[in-house]
N, C-alpha and C positions, 0 to 999 in steps of 0.2 A: 580464703573467698569461703562466706557464711553461705552458709541454706537454713531455713524454714525446718519446721521437725514433719518429716511423710506421712506422717497424718494426723492429722486436725482428732484433741480429745477434747473429749461433752462427757456427758455424763452417761458412767451406765445406765442404765433399767434394770438390765438382768443382773444383777448383784447380788441382793439379795435367794435370786434364784442358783446360780452358784456357788454362792458361798452352803447351802445347805444340797446341793443334788456334791460340794465336794467335803462333806462333811459322813455325809451319807453312804462313799465310792469308801474315805478312810477306815468306818462300823467297817464295814465288812471284806475291809485287803486286815487292818487288824485282827478280825475273828476267825480264819480264815490262816490266819502270820500263827497265832497265835495258838493253836490245833500243831504246826510244828513245830513251836515253840514245844510243847507238852508232853507231845511225842519222847519230842530229845528227850523230856528231863526224863520224865517216869517210863519210859521202856524202849530205851537205848537201841534194843539188838534189836526192837521193826526196824527200824529205821534202816539196821543192815542186808534184811532182808527183802531177796532180788523179786523187784516189780515187775516190768519190761525187758524181756532178754536177762541184759545178764549187769539190767542198770536199777540199783539198789535203790530201796526207796528215799532217803535221804538225796541225794539226786537226781529224782524223778523231782519229789516234792519242793527242793531248792528250789529244779529250771521252770515248774514250776510256776512256782510266785513271783517268779519275773518274767517270764511271761501273761500271765494275770493284770501285773504289774504295769506293762505296755498297754496290754488293753482293757485295761478299766480310762489309760490315759487318753489312747485313742473315744473313746465312746464316752467321758465326758466330754474335750473338746464340741467333736460331732452334736450332744446335744447344747450346750451353751453358746453354738454358735446358731444348733436353730434359735435357742430362745433367744440370742440378741437380733436374729434376721427377723425374728418375728416382732418384737418392743421397740424397735426401733425404724417398723418406717415412715 
């Protein structure tokens, strides 16, 4: 059995907005990640320092980066969906 596509694809009027937002979020994440790399490169002893209970900075910063990526993904999805709905009326 064959069937058609689940949705009809058309022009994406929000593509410029989504591209710009994606680049902005990428650079925000890049700066924060670069901070992690630079601390590890120039101040490696700092990464072993305890910051949250018995967790060191490397673990806390690393998990923070993972959570930040997830949160930024949700923000990107929310803002893009809102713009698509606005422009595709």
